[in-house]
N, C-alpha and C positions, 0 to 999 in steps of 0.2 A: 503494499499499499504505500502510495506517494503522498506528498503534501504539497500544498500550494497556498499562495497568498490570496486573500479574498479579492483583491483588486484584479486578479487574473480571470475571475469567474463572474464579474458583474458588468453591467453596462452603465454608461453615463447617464446622469439624471439632469434635466434641464432646470435652470434656475431663472426666476424673473423678479420683477418689482411690480406687484399688482397695484401700488400707488400711482405708478407712472403708466403702466400698460393696460390697466382695466378700470380707469376712472369711471365712476357712476355705476359700476357693476357690483353685484355681491358675489363673494367667494366663500367656499368652505374651508375653514381654517383648523388645522389640527395642531394643538400644542401638547407640551409634555404631560399636562394633566389629563389629556384624553385617553391616555393608556391605562388599562386595568393591568397592574403588574402580576396579579395572581392568575387571571384568566388568559393573559396575553392576547387581549383584543382591544380595538378601539371602541370605548363604550360612549364616547361623546365627541361633538365637535361644535365649532362655532360658525354661525352664519354672519359674516361681517361685510360692510361696505369696503370695497377695495381702497378707497381714499383714506380709510381710517384703519387699515390693516396694520398690525404690529410690525415694527422694523425687522422682526425675525421671521416673518412670513415671506419665505423666498423660494421654497422648493416645490416644484410641481410634481405630483405623484400620480401613479397609475395603479389599476387594480393589480394586486399580487405583489406590489412593492412591499419591502419589509422595512419598518421604521424601528430604529434602535436608539434609544435615548443614550446620549453620550454623558449625561450627568448621573452621578451616583450609580455607577455601573453594577454595584453589588445588588441593586434592586432589580436589575434585568428587565427594564421597561422595553418591551419588544412586541410588535404586533404586525399582521399583514393588512395592507389597505383592501377593504372590501369593495365590491363593485359599485355600491352606492356612493363611494367617496372617489371614484375615478375622476382624475382632473382636479382633485383638491390641492391646497397649498399647505405644506408642513413647515413647521418651525425649523430653524437652522440648529435647534438643539437636538434634532435627530440626524443620525447618519442614515441615509437612504441607500438600501442595497436592492438593486434590480437584477435578478439572476439572469445570466446568459444561459438560456435553456439548452443550448448545444454543449455547454461544459458542466453545468450543475443543475440538479433537480431543485426547483424552488422550495419544495417540501423539505428536501434534506438540508438546504441551507437554513431554513427557518429552525429545524431541529438542532442544527449545530449552534446557532445563536442562543438557544435556550440551555445548552449543555453546561454541566458544571466546569468543564475544562475551559470553555470560553469565558464564562463569568469570572472564574478565578484569574484568568489572564488579563482581562480588562481591569479588574479590581486592582491587581498588582501593578498596572501601569498607569492607573489614575494619579493625577496630581491635584493639589489643593486640599488643605486640611479641613475647612468647613464646607466646601463645595466641590468635592472630588469630581473629576471629569476626565474623559479621554478625548483626543482629537479624532477627526475623520480619518486622518493619515494613519493613526495608530490602529483603527479599526481595519482599514483597507490593507495595511501592511501585515496584519496578524495572520498566521498560517493555520490551516485546518486539514484534516485527513481527506484527501481526494480519492475517491473510489470510483470504478466504472459506473456509468449512468444507470444501468439496470440494478446494480447493487445498491446504489443510492436510493432508488425508488423503493426497493424492497424494505431497506432499513427504515425509511421515513414511514412507510405504511404500517410497519410494526409499531413504531413509536407513536404514530397518530392513534392507532387503535388503543394502545395502553394509556395514552393521555386522555382519550375520549372516556375511558372507563373511570379514570381518576375524576374528571370533571362531573360525570354522572353522579358518582358517590358524593362529590362536594356538594352538588345541587341538592341531593337528598338531605344532606346535613343542614343546609340552608333552610330547606322546607320545614325540618323539625324545629329549627330555631324560631321560625315564624309562628309556631304554635303558642309561644309565650304570649304574643300580641293578641292573637285570637282569644285566648283565655282572658286576658286582662280587659279587653273591649267588652267581652260578655259580662264580666263582673263589675266593671267601673265605668265603662263608656269612654268617651273622649272629651276633650275640652269643649268641642262644639256640641256634642251630645252626651253631656255628663249625667251619670246616674248618681253622682255624689256631689256634695258641696266641695269647693275647692279652696285650698289654702296655699300661700306662697311657700316655695321650697325652702326659703331662707328661714322659715319658722321652725322647721324641723330638721335642719341640716347645718353642718359647718363645712368650710371650704378651705382647701389648701392649695397653694400655688407651686410652681416648679421652677426649675432652672437648668442651665447647661454648664457643667464644669468646664474649665478652660481647655481648649483644644491644643493650646501650647504646652500642655502637660500630658503627654502620651501615657505617663505612668498612672495618671487618673483613671484611664480606661482599661486596665489590667487587673481589676478586682472581681469579686463575686456577687456584688449587688446589682440586681436588675435595674436598669435605667430605661424608661419607656419614652418613645416619641411617637408622633402620629403614625409612623410606619409600622409600629407594633399593634395598632388598633384595627386589626383586620378581622378579629372575631370577638365575640361577647365575653369570652373569658381569657385572661392573660396568665399563662403558666410560665412564660420565660420571655425574654427580650433580646433583641439582636445585639445590644451593647450592654456591658456591665461595667461598674465603676467601683472605686475603693472607698473605705471609710474617710480617707483624707479628702477625696473628691466631694463627698457629701458635706464635710465640715467646712470646705473651702469654696462652697458655691451656694446659690440660692435654691438648689433642689432640696426636696424633703422626703424623708422616708414615711411611707404609709402602710398600714398592715393589710393582710388579707381581708377580703370582704369590703374593700373600698371601691366606690364607683369612680371610674375615670371618664372624662369627657373632653373631646378635642374642642378648643375655643378658638384657635386661629389657624386657618389653613384654607387653601382654595377648595378643598373637598367639600367645605360647608356650602358651596354652590349647589351640591348635589344631595348630600346626606349628612347626618350627624353621627360620627363614630362615638360609641359608648361601650364601656367594657367594665368588668368586675375583676379585681385582682385575686388571683388564687395564691399568690406569694407576696411577701413584703417587697416593696420596690420603690424606686425614685422615678421622677419623670421631668421632662422639660417644660419651658415656659409656655408652650402651645397647648398644654393640658391643665385642667383643674381636677382636683380630687374632691369627692363628696362623701361625707360621712353622716349617716342618718341615725336618728334616735328611735328606739323602739316606741311603738310596735312596727314602725316602717322598717322594711328589709332592703338590703342591696338589690336584690332581684326586682323588688316592687319599684324602686326608683329607677333602675335602668330601664325597665320596660315602659315605665311612664314617660321617660324621655324619648324613647324610640317611637312609641305610639303617637306622641304629640310633637315630634320633632319640628314640623312645619312651623309651630308656634315660635320656636327658637331660631330656625333658620331665617325666618323674616327679619329678625333682629340683626343678622350678620351684615356688617357694614362694607360698602365699597366694592367695586369690581376687582381690585387687587389687593385689598387688605381686609378680606373676609374675617370677621371675628365676632365673638361674643363677650360681653363684659360680665364682671362679677355680678353686677346689678341685674342683668338679664337672667342669670341663673337663679338669683334669689327670688326674683318675681315669677319664675315658672310656676304655673297653677297645678298643684297636686291634689288628687282626690283625698278628701278627708274621710277615708273609710274606717269602719270599725276594726278592731283588732281581730275579731273573729273571721271577717272577710279576708282580711290580709293574710292570715294564717292559712285559709283555704287556698288562696292564690299561691303561697309558698309551697304547700303540699303538692299541688298540680305541677307547679315549676320543677319541683325536685324530681318528679317522675319524668318529666320531659328531659330533664338534664341527664338522667340515667340513660335514656335512649340515645341522647346525643354522644354521650361518652363512648358507648358502644360503637356508634357510627364513626366517631373520630378515630378509634382504635383500628377499625377496618380501613379508614382512609390512610392512616399512617403506614400501614402495611403496604398498601397500594403505592403510596409515594416511595417507600424504600425500594419496592420492586421496579418501579419507574426509573428511580435513580441508578439502579444496577443496570437497567437496560441502556441508559444514556452512556454510562462509563464504558460498557462493553462495546457499544456501537462505535464510539470515537476514540477508544484507547488504541493507539498504534501498537502497543506491546501485546494487547490481547489477541488471542487467536479467534478465528471465526466461530469455533465451537463454544466460546465463552458467551458470545452473543446468542447463539442457538440455545444454550442452557437457560440464559436469563429469559429468553422469549418463551421457553417452555414453562418457566415459573410464573411468568406473567399470565399465560393461558390457564394455568391451574388455579390461579386466584380468581379468574372470572367465574 
């Protein structure tokens, strides 16, 4: 098996200036926040007047092009352009890769860009402490295992099938998670259709802010204390975080330790344009300034408050300020109207929630096994030292998991 640089197997992408070349017209604009890092899809885009297009709106993309975020490469923000966005304009924050079908299968290229090997390579080459990024040149110069086209297509097909199975299990987990909201609405209603009187959240809760230890002290980030940021708020329970800090980092910064059972809510992020990330801590942890922690007094429970925020998140999202500085203030959180329910009713909700959580944990365990199998498939598919039999064995394991 030989290797090649990515620039050898991709085609040129046309750049333009919509402010000059399409005045008076509307364009579809894809920016970095448009990518769902977990699902690896473009889940949103902006319809903007070309005259008012951002200065980074420069790259004309076509159906099947692969957009790779060059910022924070460890997050692996990558997605393919769907037919509905053919002719859209992408941010210069993306490296756009258009496969030369005579040299590389587009599906194989997409799988390579999602592989642990590629992510590790880009993360290692990224520069910038607070805003790590790689250049297009670094991406194009990176090498990958080049196999015959037929073999590329076969490997991509197997990985696609395994990935589809993972996504299906993940969607099942999301569906189970939504049961909390169904039960909550049945018992307590919503702000618009409330079955209970409402009281401000500030009457029953205390709030804690966060902070970021100095990035000029790399030793601060070599500890065992979980430190959460918005990138960790991808599920409704937090068992671990991507970064960990030391006791010295806690003492030397504005971050604060909170115990298990604390509700975390993102208060400053562009994601507030679409949804409100909320989670409950299963471990003691710290967090950055984009998050607020909420501790509630009995009989109110963390699950009750978390689901309250999720059910009526539109009430809070309307408070988010500005197109580029989306944020919620402490006063917004304190004013949030919570159902003044009886202790018995809250306990009933908690019992039903506990049952749902048990089902979710079983599903999470199954998903973790599928993720591990998919990772072994990826490594076997792109490991130049691995024999073809390694990939066949991993493929058999994946089939058995189905």
